Each structure stands twice: as C-alpha cells, then as structure tokens.
C-alpha positions as YAML, in Angstrom:
chain: A
units: angstrom
residues:
- id: 1
  name: UNK
  ca: [17.92, -6.97, 16.88]
- id: 2
  name: UNK
  ca: [19.82, -10.17, 16.15]
- id: 3
  name: UNK
  ca: [23.58, -9.79, 16.42]
- id: 4
  name: UNK
  ca: [25.54, -9.99, 13.17]
- id: 5
  name: UNK
  ca: [29.03, -11.13, 12.32]
- id: 6
  name: UNK
  ca: [30.01, -7.46, 12.03]
- id: 7
  name: UNK
  ca: [28.89, -6.90, 15.65]
- id: 8
  name: UNK
  ca: [31.13, -9.78, 16.76]
- id: 9
  name: UNK
  ca: [33.98, -8.39, 14.68]
- id: 10
  name: UNK
  ca: [33.63, -4.92, 16.24]
- id: 11
  name: UNK
  ca: [33.39, -6.22, 19.80]
- id: 12
  name: UNK
  ca: [36.32, -8.61, 19.44]
- id: 13
  name: UNK
  ca: [38.44, -6.05, 17.60]
- id: 14
  name: UNK
  ca: [39.23, -8.38, 14.70]
- id: 15
  name: UNK
  ca: [38.21, -8.61, 11.06]
- id: 16
  name: UNK
  ca: [35.04, -10.37, 9.91]
- id: 17
  name: UNK
  ca: [37.23, -12.84, 8.06]
- id: 18
  name: UNK
  ca: [38.95, -13.74, 11.34]
- id: 19
  name: UNK
  ca: [35.56, -14.20, 13.02]
- id: 20
  name: UNK
  ca: [34.56, -16.51, 10.19]
- id: 21
  name: UNK
  ca: [37.75, -18.55, 10.62]
- id: 22
  name: UNK
  ca: [37.06, -18.99, 14.31]
- id: 23
  name: UNK
  ca: [33.42, -19.96, 13.72]
- id: 24
  name: UNK
  ca: [34.48, -22.42, 11.04]
- id: 25
  name: UNK
  ca: [37.21, -23.84, 13.34]
- id: 26
  name: UNK
  ca: [39.94, -23.13, 10.83]
- id: 27
  name: UNK
  ca: [43.62, -23.31, 11.68]
- id: 28
  name: UNK
  ca: [46.09, -20.43, 11.82]
- id: 29
  name: UNK
  ca: [44.14, -18.45, 14.41]
- id: 30
  name: UNK
  ca: [45.95, -17.77, 17.70]
- id: 31
  name: UNK
  ca: [44.37, -19.03, 20.92]
- id: 32
  name: UNK
  ca: [44.25, -15.48, 22.24]
- id: 33
  name: UNK
  ca: [42.30, -14.28, 19.20]
- id: 34
  name: UNK
  ca: [40.06, -17.36, 19.26]
- id: 35
  name: UNK
  ca: [39.22, -16.72, 22.91]
- id: 36
  name: UNK
  ca: [38.43, -13.07, 22.22]
- id: 37
  name: UNK
  ca: [36.05, -14.02, 19.40]
- id: 38
  name: UNK
  ca: [34.41, -16.74, 21.50]
- id: 39
  name: UNK
  ca: [33.82, -14.26, 24.31]
- id: 40
  name: UNK
  ca: [32.24, -11.76, 21.90]
- id: 41
  name: UNK
  ca: [30.03, -14.49, 20.44]
- id: 42
  name: UNK
  ca: [28.85, -15.45, 23.93]
- id: 43
  name: UNK
  ca: [28.30, -11.85, 25.03]
- id: 44
  name: UNK
  ca: [26.23, -11.02, 21.94]
- id: 45
  name: UNK
  ca: [24.46, -14.40, 21.87]
- id: 46
  name: UNK
  ca: [25.47, -14.58, 18.21]
- id: 47
  name: UNK
  ca: [24.12, -17.51, 16.19]
- id: 48
  name: UNK
  ca: [25.76, -18.23, 12.81]
- id: 49
  name: UNK
  ca: [23.25, -18.91, 10.05]
- id: 50
  name: UNK
  ca: [22.73, -22.39, 8.66]
- id: 51
  name: UNK
  ca: [23.60, -21.04, 5.22]
- id: 52
  name: UNK
  ca: [26.92, -19.80, 6.54]
- id: 53
  name: UNK
  ca: [27.71, -23.16, 8.15]
- id: 54
  name: UNK
  ca: [26.87, -24.99, 4.91]
- id: 55
  name: UNK
  ca: [29.31, -22.76, 3.09]
- id: 56
  name: UNK
  ca: [31.95, -22.88, 5.83]
- id: 57
  name: UNK
  ca: [35.38, -22.10, 4.50]
- id: 58
  name: UNK
  ca: [34.06, -21.12, 1.08]
- id: 59
  name: UNK
  ca: [32.28, -17.85, 1.76]
- id: 60
  name: UNK
  ca: [32.76, -14.90, -0.53]
- id: 61
  name: UNK
  ca: [30.72, -12.59, 1.73]
- id: 62
  name: UNK
  ca: [28.65, -11.67, -1.30]
- id: 63
  name: UNK
  ca: [25.04, -12.36, -2.22]
- id: 64
  name: UNK
  ca: [23.20, -11.57, -5.46]
- id: 65
  name: UNK
  ca: [19.85, -9.93, -6.06]
- id: 66
  name: UNK
  ca: [18.47, -10.98, -9.45]
- id: 67
  name: UNK
  ca: [15.55, -8.96, -10.78]
- id: 68
  name: UNK
  ca: [13.53, -8.06, -13.87]
- id: 69
  name: UNK
  ca: [11.21, -5.12, -13.28]
- id: 70
  name: UNK
  ca: [10.21, -2.06, -15.32]
- id: 71
  name: UNK
  ca: [9.72, 0.23, -12.30]
- id: 72
  name: UNK
  ca: [12.97, 1.91, -11.19]
- id: 73
  name: UNK
  ca: [11.25, 3.17, -8.03]
- id: 74
  name: UNK
  ca: [10.22, -0.36, -7.00]
- id: 75
  name: UNK
  ca: [13.66, -1.82, -7.71]
- id: 76
  name: UNK
  ca: [15.34, 0.98, -5.77]
- id: 77
  name: UNK
  ca: [13.32, 0.02, -2.69]
- id: 78
  name: UNK
  ca: [14.10, -3.67, -3.18]
- id: 79
  name: UNK
  ca: [17.82, -2.94, -3.46]
- id: 80
  name: UNK
  ca: [17.75, -0.62, -0.44]
- id: 81
  name: UNK
  ca: [16.02, -3.22, 1.73]
- id: 82
  name: UNK
  ca: [18.41, -6.04, 0.84]
- id: 83
  name: UNK
  ca: [21.44, -3.76, 1.12]
- id: 84
  name: UNK
  ca: [20.42, -2.61, 4.62]
- id: 85
  name: UNK
  ca: [20.40, -6.22, 5.84]
- id: 86
  name: UNK
  ca: [23.69, -6.96, 4.06]
- id: 87
  name: UNK
  ca: [25.35, -4.04, 5.88]
- id: 88
  name: UNK
  ca: [24.32, -5.55, 9.21]
- id: 89
  name: UNK
  ca: [25.73, -8.92, 8.20]
- id: 90
  name: UNK
  ca: [28.93, -7.55, 6.69]
- id: 91
  name: UNK
  ca: [28.10, -8.90, 3.25]
- id: 92
  name: UNK
  ca: [28.39, -7.26, -0.18]
- id: 93
  name: UNK
  ca: [25.34, -7.06, -2.45]
- id: 94
  name: UNK
  ca: [25.53, -7.65, -6.20]
- id: 95
  name: UNK
  ca: [22.45, -6.48, -8.12]
- id: 96
  name: UNK
  ca: [21.94, -8.28, -11.42]
- id: 97
  name: UNK
  ca: [19.19, -7.25, -13.89]
- id: 98
  name: UNK
  ca: [17.96, -10.06, -16.11]
- id: 99
  name: UNK
  ca: [15.23, -11.15, -18.52]
- id: 100
  name: UNK
  ca: [12.95, -13.55, -16.67]
- id: 101
  name: UNK
  ca: [11.50, -14.82, -19.95]
- id: 102
  name: UNK
  ca: [14.87, -15.61, -21.55]
- id: 103
  name: UNK
  ca: [15.49, -19.32, -22.23]
- id: 104
  name: UNK
  ca: [19.15, -18.61, -21.40]
- id: 105
  name: UNK
  ca: [18.42, -17.24, -17.93]
- id: 106
  name: UNK
  ca: [19.82, -20.37, -16.29]
- id: 107
  name: UNK
  ca: [23.12, -19.88, -18.13]
- id: 108
  name: UNK
  ca: [23.27, -16.23, -17.09]
- id: 109
  name: UNK
  ca: [22.76, -17.19, -13.45]
- id: 110
  name: UNK
  ca: [25.32, -19.96, -13.71]
- id: 111
  name: UNK
  ca: [27.85, -17.51, -15.13]
- id: 112
  name: UNK
  ca: [27.18, -15.08, -12.30]
- id: 113
  name: UNK
  ca: [27.81, -17.79, -9.72]
- id: 114
  name: UNK
  ca: [30.98, -18.98, -11.47]
- id: 115
  name: UNK
  ca: [32.41, -15.46, -11.65]
- id: 116
  name: UNK
  ca: [31.47, -14.23, -8.17]
- id: 117
  name: UNK
  ca: [31.05, -17.37, -6.01]
- id: 118
  name: UNK
  ca: [28.12, -15.72, -4.24]
- id: 119
  name: UNK
  ca: [27.00, -17.32, -0.98]
- id: 120
  name: UNK
  ca: [23.29, -16.98, -1.72]
- id: 121
  name: UNK
  ca: [20.72, -15.40, -4.01]
- id: 122
  name: UNK
  ca: [17.54, -13.37, -3.63]
- id: 123
  name: UNK
  ca: [15.11, -13.50, -6.53]
- id: 124
  name: UNK
  ca: [12.64, -10.68, -7.15]
- id: 125
  name: UNK
  ca: [9.45, -11.10, -9.18]
- id: 126
  name: UNK
  ca: [9.11, -12.23, -11.95]
- id: 127
  name: UNK
  ca: [12.44, -14.09, -11.77]
- id: 128
  name: UNK
  ca: [10.95, -15.78, -8.70]
- id: 129
  name: UNK
  ca: [8.77, -17.89, -10.99]
- id: 130
  name: UNK
  ca: [11.33, -18.71, -13.67]
- id: 131
  name: UNK
  ca: [11.84, -22.52, -13.47]
- id: 132
  name: UNK
  ca: [15.24, -22.31, -15.15]
- id: 133
  name: UNK
  ca: [16.52, -19.97, -12.45]
- id: 134
  name: UNK
  ca: [15.29, -22.19, -9.62]
- id: 135
  name: UNK
  ca: [16.64, -25.35, -11.25]
- id: 136
  name: UNK
  ca: [20.08, -23.81, -11.75]
- id: 137
  name: UNK
  ca: [20.35, -22.63, -8.14]
- id: 138
  name: UNK
  ca: [19.21, -25.97, -6.77]
- id: 139
  name: UNK
  ca: [21.56, -27.92, -9.03]
- id: 140
  name: UNK
  ca: [24.47, -25.85, -7.73]
- id: 141
  name: UNK
  ca: [23.30, -26.02, -4.11]
- id: 142
  name: UNK
  ca: [23.08, -22.23, -3.72]
- id: 143
  name: UNK
  ca: [20.72, -21.05, -0.93]
- id: 144
  name: UNK
  ca: [18.03, -18.72, -2.25]
- id: 145
  name: UNK
  ca: [14.94, -16.83, -1.09]
- id: 146
  name: UNK
  ca: [12.15, -15.46, -3.29]
- id: 147
  name: UNK
  ca: [10.23, -12.19, -3.06]
- id: 148
  name: UNK
  ca: [6.53, -12.55, -3.97]
- id: 149
  name: UNK
  ca: [6.58, -15.88, -5.82]
- id: 150
  name: UNK
  ca: [3.36, -16.95, -7.51]
- id: 151
  name: UNK
  ca: [4.11, -20.63, -8.10]
- id: 152
  name: UNK
  ca: [5.91, -23.63, -6.59]
- id: 153
  name: UNK
  ca: [5.94, -22.24, -3.05]
- id: 154
  name: UNK
  ca: [7.26, -25.55, -1.75]
- id: 155
  name: UNK
  ca: [10.64, -25.02, -3.41]
- id: 156
  name: UNK
  ca: [12.04, -22.28, -1.19]
- id: 157
  name: UNK
  ca: [11.47, -19.80, 1.59]
- id: 158
  name: UNK
  ca: [9.77, -16.60, 0.53]
- id: 159
  name: UNK
  ca: [8.30, -13.26, 1.59]
- id: 160
  name: UNK
  ca: [5.17, -11.70, 0.13]
- id: 161
  name: UNK
  ca: [2.10, -9.58, 0.69]
- id: 162
  name: UNK
  ca: [-1.56, -10.25, -0.17]
- id: 163
  name: UNK
  ca: [-1.91, -8.65, -3.62]
- id: 164
  name: UNK
  ca: [-5.51, -9.82, -4.02]
- id: 165
  name: UNK
  ca: [-6.70, -8.26, -0.77]
- id: 166
  name: UNK
  ca: [-4.70, -5.08, -1.39]
- id: 167
  name: UNK
  ca: [-6.34, -4.51, -4.80]
- id: 168
  name: UNK
  ca: [-9.71, -5.43, -3.31]
- id: 169
  name: UNK
  ca: [-9.20, -2.83, -0.56]
- id: 170
  name: UNK
  ca: [-8.35, -0.04, -3.00]
- id: 171
  name: UNK
  ca: [-11.23, -0.86, -5.34]
- id: 172
  name: UNK
  ca: [-13.58, -1.02, -2.36]
- id: 173
  name: UNK
  ca: [-12.35, 2.41, -1.26]
- id: 174
  name: UNK
  ca: [-13.20, 3.86, -4.68]
- id: 175
  name: UNK
  ca: [-16.62, 2.21, -4.61]
- id: 176
  name: UNK
  ca: [-17.25, 3.62, -1.12]
- id: 177
  name: UNK
  ca: [-16.50, 7.10, -2.48]
- id: 178
  name: UNK
  ca: [-19.33, 6.60, -4.96]
- id: 179
  name: UNK
  ca: [-17.46, 5.50, -8.10]
- id: 180
  name: UNK
  ca: [-19.06, 2.84, -10.28]
- id: 181
  name: UNK
  ca: [-17.11, 3.28, -13.51]
- id: 182
  name: UNK
  ca: [-13.65, 2.32, -12.32]
- id: 183
  name: UNK
  ca: [-10.87, 1.78, -14.83]
- id: 184
  name: UNK
  ca: [-8.06, -0.65, -14.07]
- id: 185
  name: UNK
  ca: [-4.58, -0.81, -15.60]
- id: 186
  name: UNK
  ca: [-3.04, -4.28, -15.35]
- id: 187
  name: UNK
  ca: [0.68, -4.78, -14.72]
- id: 188
  name: UNK
  ca: [3.19, -6.68, -16.82]
- id: 189
  name: UNK
  ca: [2.01, -10.12, -17.96]
- id: 190
  name: UNK
  ca: [5.22, -11.77, -16.66]
- id: 191
  name: UNK
  ca: [4.31, -10.87, -13.07]
- id: 192
  name: UNK
  ca: [1.94, -13.11, -11.13]
- id: 193
  name: UNK
  ca: [1.02, -10.05, -9.05]
- id: 194
  name: UNK
  ca: [-0.63, -8.54, -12.13]
- id: 195
  name: UNK
  ca: [-3.23, -11.31, -12.28]
- id: 196
  name: UNK
  ca: [-3.68, -11.28, -8.51]
- id: 197
  name: UNK
  ca: [-4.39, -7.53, -8.46]
- id: 198
  name: UNK
  ca: [-6.85, -7.86, -11.33]
- id: 199
  name: UNK
  ca: [-8.62, -10.62, -9.40]
- id: 200
  name: UNK
  ca: [-8.82, -8.37, -6.32]
- id: 201
  name: UNK
  ca: [-10.30, -5.56, -8.42]
- id: 202
  name: UNK
  ca: [-12.93, -7.88, -9.89]
- id: 203
  name: UNK
  ca: [-13.72, -9.42, -6.51]
- id: 204
  name: UNK
  ca: [-14.44, -6.01, -4.99]
- id: 205
  name: UNK
  ca: [-16.70, -5.06, -7.91]
- id: 206
  name: UNK
  ca: [-18.60, -8.33, -7.66]
- id: 207
  name: UNK
  ca: [-19.11, -8.03, -3.91]
- id: 208
  name: UNK
  ca: [-20.48, -4.50, -4.33]
- id: 209
  name: UNK
  ca: [-22.79, -5.51, -7.17]
- id: 210
  name: UNK
  ca: [-20.92, -3.38, -9.72]
- id: 211
  name: UNK
  ca: [-20.87, -5.10, -13.13]
- id: 212
  name: UNK
  ca: [-17.43, -5.93, -14.49]
- id: 213
  name: UNK
  ca: [-16.91, -4.30, -17.88]
- id: 214
  name: UNK
  ca: [-13.84, -5.40, -19.87]
- id: 215
  name: UNK
  ca: [-13.69, -2.05, -21.67]
- id: 216
  name: UNK
  ca: [-12.57, -0.44, -18.41]
- id: 217
  name: UNK
  ca: [-9.53, -2.74, -18.12]
- id: 218
  name: UNK
  ca: [-6.37, -1.99, -20.08]
- id: 219
  name: UNK
  ca: [-2.98, -3.75, -20.25]
- id: 220
  name: UNK
  ca: [0.15, -2.15, -18.84]
- id: 221
  name: UNK
  ca: [3.85, -2.81, -18.44]
- id: 222
  name: UNK
  ca: [4.49, -1.37, -14.96]
- id: 223
  name: UNK
  ca: [6.01, 1.71, -16.60]
- id: 224
  name: UNK
  ca: [5.00, 5.35, -17.14]
- id: 225
  name: UNK
  ca: [4.44, 5.06, -20.90]
- id: 226
  name: UNK
  ca: [1.97, 2.19, -20.61]
- id: 227
  name: UNK
  ca: [0.04, 4.16, -17.98]
- id: 228
  name: UNK
  ca: [-0.24, 7.04, -20.43]
- id: 229
  name: UNK
  ca: [-1.39, 4.75, -23.25]
- id: 230
  name: UNK
  ca: [-4.01, 3.08, -21.06]
- id: 231
  name: UNK
  ca: [-5.36, 6.42, -19.83]
- id: 232
  name: UNK
  ca: [-5.70, 7.79, -23.35]
- id: 233
  name: UNK
  ca: [-7.85, 4.80, -24.36]
- id: 234
  name: UNK
  ca: [-9.95, 4.82, -21.18]
- id: 235
  name: UNK
  ca: [-10.62, 8.56, -21.31]
- id: 236
  name: UNK
  ca: [-11.59, 8.37, -25.01]
- id: 237
  name: UNK
  ca: [-14.50, 6.04, -24.19]
- id: 238
  name: UNK
  ca: [-17.98, 7.48, -24.77]
- id: 239
  name: UNK
  ca: [-18.71, 6.96, -21.06]
- id: 240
  name: UNK
  ca: [-15.22, 7.18, -19.48]
- id: 241
  name: UNK
  ca: [-14.39, 6.03, -15.98]
- id: 242
  name: UNK
  ca: [-14.67, 8.46, -13.08]
- id: 243
  name: UNK
  ca: [-11.77, 6.68, -11.37]
- id: 244
  name: UNK
  ca: [-8.71, 4.82, -12.65]
- id: 245
  name: UNK
  ca: [-6.80, 2.36, -10.48]
- id: 246
  name: UNK
  ca: [-3.35, 1.57, -11.90]
- id: 247
  name: UNK
  ca: [-1.59, -1.46, -10.48]
- id: 248
  name: UNK
  ca: [1.61, 0.44, -9.77]
- id: 249
  name: UNK
  ca: [2.61, 4.05, -9.11]
- id: 250
  name: UNK
  ca: [4.59, 4.49, -12.33]
- id: 251
  name: UNK
  ca: [1.52, 3.74, -14.44]
- id: 252
  name: UNK
  ca: [-0.63, 5.93, -12.18]
- id: 253
  name: UNK
  ca: [1.81, 8.78, -12.87]
- id: 254
  name: UNK
  ca: [1.16, 8.23, -16.58]
- id: 255
  name: UNK
  ca: [-2.60, 8.42, -15.95]
- id: 256
  name: UNK
  ca: [-2.19, 11.70, -14.03]
- id: 257
  name: UNK
  ca: [-0.10, 13.18, -16.84]
- id: 258
  name: UNK
  ca: [-2.78, 12.41, -19.41]
- id: 259
  name: UNK
  ca: [-5.45, 13.92, -17.17]
- id: 260
  name: UNK
  ca: [-3.42, 17.12, -16.77]
- id: 261
  name: UNK
  ca: [-2.75, 17.27, -20.51]
- id: 262
  name: UNK
  ca: [-6.46, 17.03, -21.25]
- id: 263
  name: UNK
  ca: [-7.45, 19.57, -18.62]
- id: 264
  name: UNK
  ca: [-9.28, 16.98, -16.52]
- id: 265
  name: UNK
  ca: [-9.40, 18.03, -12.86]
- id: 266
  name: UNK
  ca: [-8.03, 15.46, -10.43]
- id: 267
  name: UNK
  ca: [-9.78, 14.42, -8.25]
- id: 268
  name: UNK
  ca: [-12.90, 16.49, -9.03]
- id: 269
  name: UNK
  ca: [-13.49, 14.91, -12.46]
- id: 270
  name: UNK
  ca: [-11.22, 11.88, -12.22]
- id: 271
  name: UNK
  ca: [-9.87, 9.99, -9.23]
- id: 272
  name: UNK
  ca: [-6.52, 8.24, -9.71]
- id: 273
  name: UNK
  ca: [-5.05, 5.53, -7.49]
- id: 274
  name: UNK
  ca: [-1.80, 3.58, -7.65]
- id: 275
  name: UNK
  ca: [-0.04, 0.67, -6.00]
- id: 276
  name: UNK
  ca: [3.30, 0.37, -4.14]
- id: 277
  name: UNK
  ca: [3.66, 3.78, -2.41]
- id: 278
  name: UNK
  ca: [7.08, 4.43, -3.87]
- id: 279
  name: UNK
  ca: [8.70, 7.83, -3.31]
- id: 280
  name: UNK
  ca: [7.10, 8.91, -6.58]
- id: 281
  name: UNK
  ca: [3.58, 8.72, -5.06]
- id: 282
  name: UNK
  ca: [4.11, 11.63, -2.69]
- id: 283
  name: UNK
  ca: [5.99, 13.70, -5.30]
- id: 284
  name: UNK
  ca: [3.18, 13.75, -7.87]
- id: 285
  name: UNK
  ca: [0.49, 16.42, -8.05]
- id: 286
  name: UNK
  ca: [-1.90, 15.83, -6.57]
- id: 287
  name: UNK
  ca: [-0.17, 13.40, -4.21]
- id: 288
  name: UNK
  ca: [-1.24, 9.88, -5.09]
- id: 289
  name: UNK
  ca: [-3.64, 7.67, -3.17]
- id: 290
  name: UNK
  ca: [-2.04, 4.25, -3.32]
- id: 291
  name: UNK
  ca: [-1.56, 0.86, -1.71]
- id: 292
  name: UNK
  ca: [1.50, 0.82, 0.46]
- id: 293
  name: UNK
  ca: [3.34, -2.36, -0.41]
- id: 294
  name: UNK
  ca: [6.06, -2.86, 2.21]
- id: 295
  name: UNK
  ca: [8.65, -3.26, -0.54]
- id: 296
  name: UNK
  ca: [11.74, -2.34, 1.44]
- id: 297
  name: UNK
  ca: [10.58, -4.48, 4.36]
- id: 298
  name: UNK
  ca: [9.92, -7.43, 2.05]
- id: 299
  name: UNK
  ca: [13.45, -7.16, 0.69]
- id: 300
  name: UNK
  ca: [14.96, -6.83, 4.17]
- id: 301
  name: UNK
  ca: [12.96, -9.86, 5.34]
- id: 302
  name: UNK
  ca: [14.10, -11.88, 2.32]
- id: 303
  name: UNK
  ca: [17.74, -11.16, 3.13]
- id: 304
  name: UNK
  ca: [17.12, -12.08, 6.78]
- id: 305
  name: UNK
  ca: [15.65, -15.43, 5.74]
- id: 306
  name: UNK
  ca: [18.70, -16.04, 3.55]
- id: 307
  name: UNK
  ca: [21.16, -15.25, 6.34]
- id: 308
  name: UNK
  ca: [19.15, -16.99, 9.08]
- id: 309
  name: UNK
  ca: [18.17, -19.96, 6.95]
- id: 310
  name: UNK
  ca: [16.75, -22.95, 8.81]
- id: 311
  name: UNK
  ca: [16.23, -26.41, 7.42]
- id: 312
  name: UNK
  ca: [12.46, -25.89, 7.06]
- id: 313
  name: UNK
  ca: [11.00, -23.68, 4.36]
- id: 314
  name: UNK
  ca: [9.55, -20.46, 5.77]
- id: 315
  name: UNK
  ca: [6.93, -18.21, 4.16]
- id: 316
  name: UNK
  ca: [6.48, -14.73, 5.63]
- id: 317
  name: UNK
  ca: [3.57, -12.45, 4.70]
- id: 318
  name: UNK
  ca: [3.82, -8.74, 5.47]
- id: 319
  name: UNK
  ca: [0.82, -6.41, 5.77]
- id: 320
  name: UNK
  ca: [-0.18, -3.70, 3.32]
- id: 321
  name: UNK
  ca: [-2.12, -0.49, 3.93]
- id: 322
  name: UNK
  ca: [-4.09, 2.08, 2.00]
- id: 323
  name: UNK
  ca: [-2.44, 5.50, 1.86]
- id: 324
  name: UNK
  ca: [-5.16, 8.05, 1.17]
- id: 325
  name: UNK
  ca: [-3.97, 11.28, -0.43]
- id: 326
  name: UNK
  ca: [-5.45, 14.03, -2.56]
- id: 327
  name: UNK
  ca: [-5.83, 12.17, -5.89]
- id: 328
  name: UNK
  ca: [-9.11, 10.46, -4.96]
- id: 329
  name: UNK
  ca: [-12.49, 11.93, -3.98]
- id: 330
  name: UNK
  ca: [-16.21, 11.28, -4.58]
- id: 331
  name: UNK
  ca: [-17.23, 11.74, -8.24]
- id: 332
  name: UNK
  ca: [-18.58, 15.17, -9.13]
- id: 333
  name: UNK
  ca: [-21.84, 13.60, -10.33]
- id: 334
  name: UNK
  ca: [-23.41, 10.28, -9.44]
- id: 335
  name: UNK
  ca: [-22.76, 7.55, -12.03]
...
C-alpha cells in the first residue's frame, strides 16, 4: 500500500504539519528535524501528491464530499470509503448534503470552500453532473474527482462501474430462471445511473426475445416509499409480474414489504431483486438477490485519485457482481 503522510509522521516522530513544512521547504524547521523527515520519506518511498504540491503552504488537511442521494445505506458506504482513505492520508472529511438540481448549488459550494478552505472535493452522483458545481470548482482551482459521472467525462478524473451491464446481468439472471413478466423500478430521474440501468434491463429483454412492456416499468426515487408505491401498482395489474427488479436495495425493500403485506410468497410467487448490495440487502427477509456495486471501493478509489492526482485525467472502472440470495427463484408456473 502506498505510504501516506501519516506514515512519514509516525516514522519520523513529528506531526503531520511538520512533515508538510519539510515537504513544502518552509522555513522554521530545524535541520535535525528536516533530516529525520527526509530519512523517513526515503525509507517509505513516500511520494507527495500533485494536489498537495499545488496547494503547498495552504493546506487545510480537509476535503469535502458533496452528495445528493435518497438512500442512506448508499451514502453511508460512500462516506465510509472516502473516510477510510482520508484516515490513511491524515486528512479530515467534511460531508455536505446538497440539492443537485438547485440553481444556487454553485453558491453553496463556494460558501463551503470559503468557510473551510478544503484542499479538494469529491462529488457523488447526481452532483457529479451538475454544471454549476463543476464550473465553481474549476473557477476556484479546487482539485476534484467524480463518482459515477454520466456526462462531460473530459472535465475531471472519475471512478465508476458499468451500470448498463450490471442491470443487463440481473435481468438476464431472472430470464434464465424462467421469468418473462419482469417488473422494473427506475431510480431517481436526477441520476444518470437510472437511465443506464433501465437501458440494461431493456437490452437483456431484447436479446432474449422478451417483449418490452411499458406497464411493467414504474418510476422510483431510490427510497423505500417509492418502492412500495411501484410494487402496489405492478401487483395490481391484471397479469402482474412474476419478478420485480428494483434499481436499488431501498426500493427492493419496499417491494418486499408490499409482497409480505399482501401474503405473496417470495420467491415462490414473486421474485425480487435489488441493486447495490448495501447492508440492508442481507438483513431483509428473505435475503435479497442484488447487484453488488462496489460502492465503498468506488469512494476509496475516488479519494485515492484526489490525493494522488496526476496531470492527466484518469477514469477508473470497478467490477460489479451478482449476489444471489433467497429472494429469487424460478416462477411457480410458466409464464
């Protein structure tokens, strides 16, 4: 694992601020201390990040995570991943919720920077695609990295996963079990991932020769309540789906609740699948079949790109996987 400024601090027996002063060639550091830090740097093969050098002498040792997401389980994993990397680097994390659709988002971000003097910013979807946020950060010269951007990839480094293929894989799994009437609950309209997952669902249906029927697709908000609402409508259809794929685990939990309330056996009479593999997925009954999005790893990788920033823009894509649990099975009767 790459050495961090905290590792240098521990080995040299000085504070991280002193290490920073030595690296930035500031005055008022004794030669004895400077030598000790230099020796620790050499021993650990420590390489200061470009972002740190750009901000030499002005560092606050704080970065901000700016997000707008209706799933507390998803955001918890994002925060945990970024925080883990910050601990290694000896940097404090400030988590700032926001409204990605607000026309005043740029002002909110500007105020955050003015008040905290953060050294860099990580943007989580859908703030990743808010032009006002990107413009404000670039105008102020603040390094930033985006998690799962859907547009303008040339503007910054980013980390992501393949949402289209992930949704395709889950839909294909349900088709392979024998399901042909497969409901789908879309995520929040502000998130590019919502459209990508819908596209993956439709692509899998098309490849398998299963007709796409709009009545089996319902809108959602990435929250429990919208999953419930979508399930009520889908299960009231004259010919309801035998499987429902919700594009996050919170909405899938809402689907499961409606099924239990109606006395519908899962998975015997209804298969339910989710997306993300948050902690919630394994706590539900039955445990939820879902797409494992490497959320914590995406966040950790985003922070690493911010701290290890190079001059060139870097895009990292992390793999997903299907996690098969007890909420999906072949339909009781053939469609």
